[in-house]
TIRO-2110 file (N, C-alpha, C; in Angstrom, 1 decimal):
// TIRO-2110
161.5, -25.9, -0.3, N, 1, A
162.7, -25.8, -1.1, CA, 1, A
162.7, -26.9, -2.2, C, 1, A
162.4, -28.1, -1.8, N, 2, A
162.4, -29.2, -2.8, CA, 2, A
161.4, -28.9, -3.9, C, 2, A
160.2, -28.5, -3.5, N, 3, A
159.2, -28.3, -4.5, CA, 3, A
159.6, -27.2, -5.5, C, 3, A
160.2, -26.1, -5.1, N, 4, A
160.6, -25.1, -6.0, CA, 4, A
161.7, -25.6, -7.0, C, 4, A
162.6, -26.4, -6.5, N, 5, A
163.6, -26.9, -7.3, CA, 5, A
163.1, -28.0, -8.3, C, 5, A
162.2, -28.8, -7.8, N, 6, A
161.6, -29.9, -8.6, CA, 6, A
160.8, -29.3, -9.8, C, 6, A
160.0, -28.3, -9.6, N, 7, A
159.2, -27.8, -10.7, CA, 7, A
160.0, -27.1, -11.7, C, 7, A
161.0, -26.3, -11.2, N, 8, A
161.9, -25.6, -12.2, CA, 8, A
162.7, -26.6, -13.0, C, 8, A
163.2, -27.7, -12.4, N, 9, A
164.0, -28.7, -13.1, CA, 9, A
163.0, -29.5, -14.1, C, 9, A
161.8, -29.8, -13.7, N, 10, A
160.9, -30.5, -14.6, CA, 10, A
160.6, -29.6, -15.8, C, 10, A
160.3, -28.3, -15.6, N, 11, A
160.1, -27.4, -16.6, CA, 11, A
161.2, -27.3, -17.6, C, 11, A
162.4, -27.2, -17.1, N, 12, A
163.6, -27.1, -17.9, CA, 12, A
163.8, -28.3, -18.8, C, 12, A
163.7, -29.5, -18.2, N, 13, A
163.8, -30.7, -18.9, CA, 13, A
162.8, -30.8, -20.0, C, 13, A
161.5, -30.5, -19.7, N, 14, A
160.5, -30.5, -20.7, CA, 14, A
160.7, -29.5, -21.8, C, 14, A
161.2, -28.4, -21.5, N, 15, A
161.5, -27.4, -22.6, CA, 15, A
162.7, -27.8, -23.4, C, 15, A
163.7, -28.4, -22.8, N, 16, A
164.8, -29.0, -23.6, CA, 16, A
164.3, -30.0, -24.6, C, 16, A
163.4, -30.9, -24.1, N, 17, A
162.9, -31.9, -25.0, CA, 17, A
162.0, -31.3, -26.1, C, 17, A
161.3, -30.2, -25.8, N, 18, A
160.5, -29.5, -26.8, CA, 18, A
161.3, -28.9, -27.8, C, 18, A
162.5, -28.4, -27.4, N, 19, A
163.4, -27.8, -28.4, CA, 19, A
164.0, -28.8, -29.4, C, 19, A
164.2, -30.0, -28.8, N, 20, A
164.8, -31.1, -29.7, CA, 20, A
163.7, -31.6, -30.6, C, 20, A
162.5, -31.6, -30.2, N, 21, A
161.4, -32.1, -31.1, CA, 21, A
161.1, -31.0, -32.2, C, 21, A
161.0, -29.8, -31.7, N, 22, A
160.8, -28.7, -32.7, CA, 22, A
159.4, -28.6, -33.3, C, 22, A
159.2, -27.7, -34.2, N, 23, A
158.0, -27.6, -34.9, CA, 23, A
156.8, -27.1, -34.1, C, 23, A
155.6, -27.3, -34.6, N, 24, A
154.4, -26.8, -33.9, CA, 24, A
154.2, -27.5, -32.5, C, 24, A
154.6, -28.8, -32.5, N, 25, A
154.4, -29.6, -31.2, CA, 25, A
155.4, -29.1, -30.2, C, 25, A
156.6, -28.7, -30.6, N, 26, A
157.6, -28.2, -29.6, CA, 26, A
157.1, -26.8, -29.1, C, 26, A
156.6, -26.0, -29.9, N, 27, A
156.1, -24.7, -29.5, CA, 27, A
154.9, -24.9, -28.5, C, 27, A
154.0, -25.8, -28.8, N, 28, A
152.9, -26.1, -27.8, CA, 28, A
153.4, -26.6, -26.5, C, 28, A
154.4, -27.4, -26.5, N, 29, A
155.0, -28.0, -25.3, CA, 29, A
155.6, -26.8, -24.4, C, 29, A
156.3, -25.9, -25.1, N, 30, A
156.9, -24.8, -24.3, CA, 30, A
155.9, -23.9, -23.8, C, 30, A
154.8, -23.7, -24.5, N, 31, A
153.7, -22.9, -24.0, CA, 31, A
153.0, -23.5, -22.8, C, 31, A
152.8, -24.8, -22.9, N, 32, A
152.2, -25.6, -21.8, CA, 32, A
153.1, -25.6, -20.6, C, 32, A
154.4, -25.7, -20.8, N, 33, A
155.3, -25.8, -19.6, CA, 33, A
155.3, -24.5, -18.8, C, 33, A
154.9, -23.4, -19.4, N, 34, A
154.8, -22.1, -18.7, CA, 34, A
153.9, -22.3, -17.5, C, 34, A
152.9, -23.1, -17.6, N, 35, A
152.0, -23.3, -16.4, CA, 35, A
152.7, -24.0, -15.3, C, 35, A
153.8, -24.8, -15.6, N, 36, A
154.5, -25.4, -14.5, CA, 36, A
155.2, -24.3, -13.6, C, 36, A
155.5, -23.1, -14.3, N, 37, A
156.0, -22.0, -13.5, CA, 37, A
155.1, -21.6, -12.3, C, 37, A
153.8, -21.6, -12.6, N, 38, A
152.9, -21.2, -11.6, CA, 38, A
152.9, -22.1, -10.4, C, 38, A
153.1, -23.4, -10.6, N, 39, A
153.1, -24.4, -9.5, CA, 39, A
154.4, -24.3, -8.7, C, 39, A
155.4, -23.7, -9.2, N, 40, A
156.7, -23.7, -8.5, CA, 40, A
156.8, -22.7, -7.4, C, 40, A
156.5, -21.4, -7.7, N, 41, A
156.6, -20.4, -6.6, CA, 41, A
156.0, -19.1, -7.1, C, 41, A
156.1, -18.1, -6.2, N, 42, A
155.6, -16.8, -6.6, CA, 42, A
156.4, -16.2, -7.7, C, 42, A
157.7, -16.5, -7.7, N, 43, A
158.6, -16.0, -8.8, CA, 43, A
158.2, -16.6, -10.1, C, 43, A
157.9, -17.9, -10.1, N, 44, A
157.4, -18.5, -11.3, CA, 44, A
156.1, -18.0, -11.9, C, 44, A
155.2, -17.7, -10.9, N, 45, A
154.0, -17.0, -11.3, CA, 45, A
154.2, -15.7, -12.0, C, 45, A
155.2, -15.0, -11.4, N, 46, A
155.5, -13.6, -12.0, CA, 46, A
156.1, -13.8, -13.4, C, 46, A
157.0, -14.8, -13.6, N, 47, A
157.6, -15.0, -14.9, CA, 47, A
156.5, -15.4, -15.9, C, 47, A
155.6, -16.2, -15.5, N, 48, A
154.5, -16.6, -16.4, CA, 48, A
153.6, -15.4, -16.7, C, 48, A
153.3, -14.6, -15.7, N, 49, A
152.5, -13.4, -16.0, CA, 49, A
153.2, -12.4, -16.9, C, 49, A
154.5, -12.2, -16.7, N, 50, A
155.2, -11.3, -17.6, CA, 50, A
155.2, -11.8, -19.0, C, 50, A
155.4, -13.1, -19.2, N, 51, A
155.4, -13.7, -20.6, CA, 51, A
154.0, -13.5, -21.2, C, 51, A
153.0, -13.6, -20.4, N, 52, A
151.6, -13.4, -20.9, CA, 52, A
151.4, -12.0, -21.3, C, 52, A
151.8, -11.1, -20.5, N, 53, A
151.7, -9.6, -20.7, CA, 53, A
152.5, -9.3, -22.0, C, 53, A
153.7, -9.8, -22.1, N, 54, A
154.5, -9.5, -23.3, CA, 54, A
153.8, -9.9, -24.6, C, 54, A
153.0, -10.9, -24.6, N, 55, A
152.3, -11.4, -25.8, CA, 55, A
151.1, -10.5, -26.0, C, 55, A
150.5, -10.0, -25.0, N, 56, A
149.2, -9.3, -25.1, CA, 56, A
149.4, -7.8, -25.5, C, 56, A
150.4, -7.2, -24.9, N, 57, A
150.6, -5.8, -25.1, CA, 57, A
151.6, -5.4, -26.2, C, 57, A
151.4, -4.2, -26.7, N, 58, A
152.4, -3.7, -27.7, CA, 58, A
153.7, -3.3, -27.0, C, 58, A
154.7, -3.0, -27.8, N, 59, A
156.0, -2.6, -27.3, CA, 59, A
155.9, -1.3, -26.4, C, 59, A
155.0, -0.4, -26.8, N, 60, A
154.9, 0.8, -26.0, CA, 60, A
154.3, 0.6, -24.7, C, 60, A
153.4, -0.3, -24.5, N, 61, A
152.7, -0.5, -23.3, CA, 61, A
153.4, -1.5, -22.3, C, 61, A
154.3, -2.3, -22.8, N, 62, A
154.9, -3.3, -22.0, CA, 62, A
155.5, -2.8, -20.7, C, 62, A
156.4, -1.8, -20.8, N, 63, A
157.1, -1.3, -19.6, CA, 63, A
156.1, -0.9, -18.5, C, 63, A
155.0, -0.2, -18.9, N, 64, A
154.0, 0.2, -18.0, CA, 64, A
153.3, -0.9, -17.4, C, 64, A
153.0, -1.9, -18.2, N, 65, A
152.3, -3.1, -17.6, CA, 65, A
153.1, -3.9, -16.7, C, 65, A
154.5, -4.0, -17.0, N, 66, A
155.4, -4.7, -16.1, CA, 66, A
155.5, -4.0, -14.8, C, 66, A
155.5, -2.6, -14.8, N, 67, A
155.5, -1.8, -13.6, CA, 67, A
154.2, -2.1, -12.8, C, 67, A
153.1, -2.1, -13.4, N, 68, A
151.8, -2.4, -12.7, CA, 68, A
151.9, -3.8, -12.1, C, 68, A
152.4, -4.8, -12.8, N, 69, A
152.4, -6.1, -12.2, CA, 69, A
153.4, -6.2, -11.0, C, 69, A
154.5, -5.6, -11.1, N, 70, A
155.4, -5.6, -10.0, CA, 70, A
154.9, -4.7, -8.8, C, 70, A
154.2, -3.7, -9.1, N, 71, A
153.6, -2.8, -8.1, CA, 71, A
152.6, -3.6, -7.3, C, 71, A
151.7, -4.4, -8.0, N, 72, A
150.7, -5.2, -7.3, CA, 72, A
151.4, -6.3, -6.5, C, 72, A
152.5, -6.8, -7.0, N, 73, A
153.2, -7.8, -6.2, CA, 73, A
153.8, -7.2, -4.9, C, 73, A
154.3, -6.0, -5.0, N, 74, A
154.9, -5.3, -3.9, CA, 74, A
153.8, -5.0, -2.9, C, 74, A
152.6, -4.5, -3.4, N, 75, A
151.5, -4.2, -2.5, CA, 75, A
151.0, -5.5, -1.8, C, 75, A
151.0, -6.6, -2.5, N, 76, A
150.6, -7.8, -1.8, CA, 76, A
151.5, -8.2, -0.7, C, 76, A
152.8, -8.1, -1.0, N, 77, A
153.8, -8.4, 0.0, CA, 77, A
153.7, -7.5, 1.2, C, 77, A
153.5, -6.2, 1.0, N, 78, A
153.3, -5.3, 2.1, CA, 78, A
152.1, -5.6, 2.9, C, 78, A
151.0, -5.9, 2.3, N, 79, A
149.8, -6.3, 3.0, CA, 79, A
150.1, -7.6, 3.9, C, 79, A
150.8, -8.5, 3.3, N, 80, A
151.2, -9.7, 4.0, CA, 80, A
152.0, -9.4, 5.2, C, 80, A
153.0, -8.5, 5.1, N, 81, A
153.8, -8.2, 6.3, CA, 81, A
153.0, -7.4, 7.3, C, 81, A
152.0, -6.6, 6.9, N, 82, A
151.2, -5.9, 7.9, CA, 82, A
150.3, -6.8, 8.6, C, 82, A
149.6, -7.7, 7.9, N, 83, A
148.6, -8.5, 8.4, CA, 83, A
149.2, -9.7, 9.2, C, 83, A
150.4, -10.1, 9.0, N, 84, A
151.0, -11.3, 9.6, CA, 84, A
151.0, -11.1, 11.2, C, 84, A
151.4, -10.0, 11.7, N, 85, A
151.4, -9.9, 13.2, CA, 85, A
150.0, -10.0, 13.8, C, 85, A
149.0, -9.4, 13.1, N, 86, A
147.7, -9.5, 13.6, CA, 86, A
147.1, -10.9, 13.6, C, 86, A
147.5, -11.7, 12.7, N, 87, A
147.0, -13.1, 12.7, CA, 87, A
147.6, -13.9, 13.9, C, 87, A
148.8, -13.6, 14.3, N, 88, A
149.3, -14.2, 15.5, CA, 88, A
148.6, -13.8, 16.7, C, 88, A
148.2, -12.5, 16.8, N, 89, A
147.5, -12.0, 17.9, CA, 89, A
146.1, -12.7, 18.0, C, 89, A
145.5, -12.8, 16.9, N, 90, A
144.1, -13.5, 16.8, CA, 90, A
144.3, -15.0, 17.2, C, 90, A
145.3, -15.6, 16.8, N, 91, A
145.5, -17.0, 17.1, CA, 91, A
145.7, -17.2, 18.6, C, 91, A
146.5, -16.3, 19.3, N, 92, A
146.7, -16.4, 20.7, CA, 92, A
145.4, -16.2, 21.5, C, 92, A
144.6, -15.2, 21.0, N, 93, A
143.3, -15.0, 21.7, CA, 93, A
142.4, -16.2, 21.6, C, 93, A
142.4, -16.9, 20.5, N, 94, A
141.6, -18.1, 20.4, CA, 94, A
142.0, -19.2, 21.3, C, 94, A
143.4, -19.3, 21.5, N, 95, A
143.9, -20.4, 22.4, CA, 95, A
143.4, -20.1, 23.8, C, 95, A
143.4, -18.9, 24.2, N, 96, A
143.0, -18.6, 25.6, CA, 96, A
141.5, -18.8, 25.7, C, 96, A
140.7, -18.6, 24.7, N, 97, A
139.3, -18.8, 24.8, CA, 97, A
138.9, -20.3, 24.9, C, 97, A
139.7, -21.1, 24.2, N, 98, A
139.3, -22.5, 24.1, CA, 98, A
139.9, -23.3, 25.3, C, 98, A
140.9, -22.8, 26.0, N, 99, A
141.4, -23.6, 27.1, CA, 99, A
140.8, -23.3, 28.4, C, 99, A
END
C-alpha cells in the first residue's frame, strides 16, 4: 500500500514541477515520469500502456487497441485466479515430501 501511494505521489510532484518549468525540458520530464507509473502498480502499468497506445495509433484504431489491452489484462487476471489454487496444492505436496 505504501509503495503504490509513494510512486503516485512522486510522479505527481515531478509532473507539477515539470509544468512549472515548461518548455521542452518540462515535456521530457512528464514523458519520463510515465515510467514511474510502471513501478507503482498494475493500474499504473495500464495507464502508461494506454498513453503509449494513444500516441502510436490513429483515432480510428484507438478504441480497438484499448479493448485488446484490457482484454489481455482480464485474461491474465483470469489465469492468475485459476492457477492460484493449484500453486497451493503443489506447495503442500512439497512440504509433505521434505518432512
